[in-house]
N, C-alpha and C positions, 0 to 999 in steps of 0.2 A: 504494500500500500504506500503510495506517495503521501507525504505530509510535509508541512512547512511551518516555520516559526520566524517571527521578526524579532531581531535582537537589537535593542536600543543601547546606544553608548554616546559618550561625549564626542566621539570621532565620527558619528553618523550612524544611520540605521542600516543593518544588513538583513537580508532574507536568506534563510537556510532551507533548502529543499532536500529531502532525503527519501530514499527507498531502501530500507534496511536490508531486505532480502537480496537486493542487487548490489549492496554496498555502494550505492550511488549517493553522492553528495554534491550539491551545487550551491555556491555562495554568490549572492548578488549584493551589490552596494548601491542602495537607492539614491544616495546623495552624489554618486559618481555615475549618473546616467543609467542607473539600474544595470550596470555592467556585470557580466558573468565572469568574475575574477578567479574562480576556482571551480574545476569540475573533476570529480573522481568517479571512475567506473570500476566496480569490483575492487575497490580500495586502491586503485592505481591512478596516479595523477596524470590527467590528460591536458587540461587547460590550467594555466597558472600565470602569476606574475614572475618574470625571470628573477633568478637568485641575485641578491644584492641590489635590486632595483625596487623603486616604489611605483605606485600607479602613475604619479605625475612625471616619472622618468620615461615611461613607455606607453601610457594610456592603454594598458592591456585590456582587451575585450571592450574598449570604448565603443559606443554607438556614434558614428560619424555623421553629423548633420548640422547645418545645411550644406556643408562641403566636406568631402573626403580628401584626405591627404593635405596638399598645400595650395595656398593662393599666393602668387608671387607678390612680395612686398605688402601683402594683406589688402591690396587695392584692386578694384574692378569697376567697370562701367556697365550699367544695365538700364536700358530704357531711358537714356539721356541723362542719367544721374551717376555720379562717381561716389562709391562707397569705400569706407576704410575700416577694415577689421583690425583687431589687435595683432601686432607682429610678435607672436608668442614663441616662435622658434628662434632662440637667441643666436645660434650660430649663423643663421642665414637672413634673419629679418623678415621671414615669411610668416603668414598665418598657417596654422596646422591643426588638423584633427577636429575641425568644426566647433560648435558652440554648446553642445549638450553634454560633453564628457564630464563636466563638473556641476551639472544641474541635477536637481532632485526630480526623479520621475515617480509619480504616485501609482501605487498598486490599485488598479481599478477592478480586477477580476482574478479570482483564484479558484480553480476547480481541481480537486484531487480525486484520483481513483486508484484501483489496484494495478492498472496497466498503463495509465497516462496521467499527465499533469499539465495544466495550462495556467500560465501567469501572464497577465496583461497589464502593462504600465502605460501611463499617458502623461503628456506634457503639453501645455497650452501657453501661447505667448502672442502678445500684440506688438511688442517692441523689445525683442530680446536683446538687441545690440544696435547701436547707430549704424554699424556696418551691415546689419540685416534687420531692418525695422518693419518686418512683415507680420501679418496676422495669420498664424497657422496652428494646427493641432497635430501632434506627433503621437503615434501609437506604436508600441513595441510589445511583441508577444513572444514568449518562449513556450513551445509545446513539446513536452517530453513523452516518448513512448518507451518501451522496454529496450529498444535498440536504435533510437534516433532522437535528434533534437532539431526542431524547425524553429528558426528565428525569423519572425515576420515584421515588416515595417509598413506603416501607413502614414502618409502625409496628406493633410487637407489644407488647401488654401482658403481661409475663411475671409480674406480681405477682398477689396474691390479692384486690386491690381495684380498682375502676374508677378511671379518672382522666380529667380533661378535657383537651382539646387542640385546637389548630388548627395549620395549617402552610402554608408557601408558599415561593416562590422570589423573589429580589429583584434581578434583573439590570438593569443600566444599559446602554441602547442608545445608540450614538454618533449622535445625530440633531441636525442643525441646524434652523433655523427653517423652512426649506423642507420638509425631511423631515417635520417635525411636522405640517404641513398635510395630509399623506396619512394620518395615523393616525386610525382610527375603528373602531366596532363597534356592534352593536345590543345593547340591554340591557333588562332587566325592571325596573330600579329603581336608586336611588342612596341611599347612606347619608347621613344628616344628621350632620355632624361638627362638634363645637364648635371653638373657637379653639386648643385644645391637642391636637387630633387624636383625640378620643374620640367614638365613635359614640353618637348619642342615639337614633336610630330609623332604620328603612328606609322610604323613600318608594317605593312600587311603581307602576310605569307602564311602558309600552312606548315606547321612543324610540331615536334614534340619538345617540351621544355627540357633544358639541360642546364645544370647549375654547377658552379665551382664553389663548394662549401668551405674551401680554404680561404675565400675572400668574402668581403661584405657583399651581400645580395640585397638590393633594394630596387626591384623592377616591377613593372606593371604589364600585364598581358591581356589581350582580347581573347576571351575564351570561345570555344565552340560548344556544342551541346553536350559533350561527354563530361563525365565526372572527374574531378580532381581526386587522386588516390594516394594513400600512403599507409604505412604500417607503423604502429606505435603501441608499446607496452603489451604486445601480443594480440592487439586488435587490428583488423583491416578496416580502414576508414575510407569513406567516400563523401565528397562535398558536391552538391548540386545546387544551382541557383536559378531563380526566375526573376528577371528584371535587373539583375546585377551581372552585367555582361563582362566585367573586367575583374582581374585578380591581381592584387598587390602582394608581393612576396618579400619578406624581410628576414634576414638571418645575419648573424655575426659569427666569425670563426671562434671556435672553442667555447661557444655559448650553447647551452642545451635548449634551444627553442627555434621554431620558425613561426613568424607571424604570417598567417594565411588569411588574407583579407579580401572577401568578396565586396566589390564596390560597383557603383553605377558608372564611374568615370575615372580616368587617370587624373593625376595632379593638375592643378591650375585650370580646371574646366571652366571656371568663371571668366577666364581670359582667352583661352584657346578654343573654347566651344566644343571640344571633343567629349562626347557622351553627355553633354549638358542637358538637364531637364529644365524646361520652363513650364511652371505650373500655373495655368490660367485661373482667374478668379472662380471660386466655388467648385473647383475640381480637385481630384485626389490622385495620388500615385501609390500603388501597392507593390511590394516585392517581398521575396523571402529567399533564404538559403536553408538547405537541409543537410545536416551532418548525420551520417548513419555509420553503424559499426557492426562487425560480426566477429 
């Protein structure tokens, strides 16, 4: 049976979801975008914050909205107006990881059963930031079954004007060098990214991913319809997405993780327009990614 509890502390509220027979435990931090910062399956750590890092070092499992990845210099023009976001990536002066990663998402719905669990969180804003002063409602759902997790996103433009957006999920998977060798997927192309992480253009081609795990990997790919696959802690994992057509992959040598990030667009979409969503007044956009294991 799935069950959950909300634990309150001076450092913020966390939600613990458990299924004792499966030795499944998931930890969500409500005040950090309801991010899934830890996932254990049969007692084995699958998703985590990397060792010696904090959430604010890496934004592990952050929900990325209204932009995924980076916006160059934090500035963009839309519909005749120039907007300025916080330049919160110190090394580059870019804006990074959206605006919800440090916001509280409220639990709106929780359904527990013997074979499944559903948690739905919501966030509403009319003027979140001068760099994104739009009226929207954001819905985030985690649906667990006995061998899968579906993460669903919904964005509703409640205002009278259109707005630009991209979104994604930023989980860190607990993978050592041997596990990393099993990671792969087919793609239709790869973003050309400069040395500060800004996409210059897309190179379109059909290929299978290939990585040098002895170097820093921070690349974005246009996926085809096949699953991303890897092996971890004795499980075979697959990741499939709907509406999130790109995959950002981040890894550091000698660190036991890969950030496997399904996103709707590569970096700097507000400026280069690649993968950009423009949500018209009173319309919505929905997408999801599904992680399954055997």
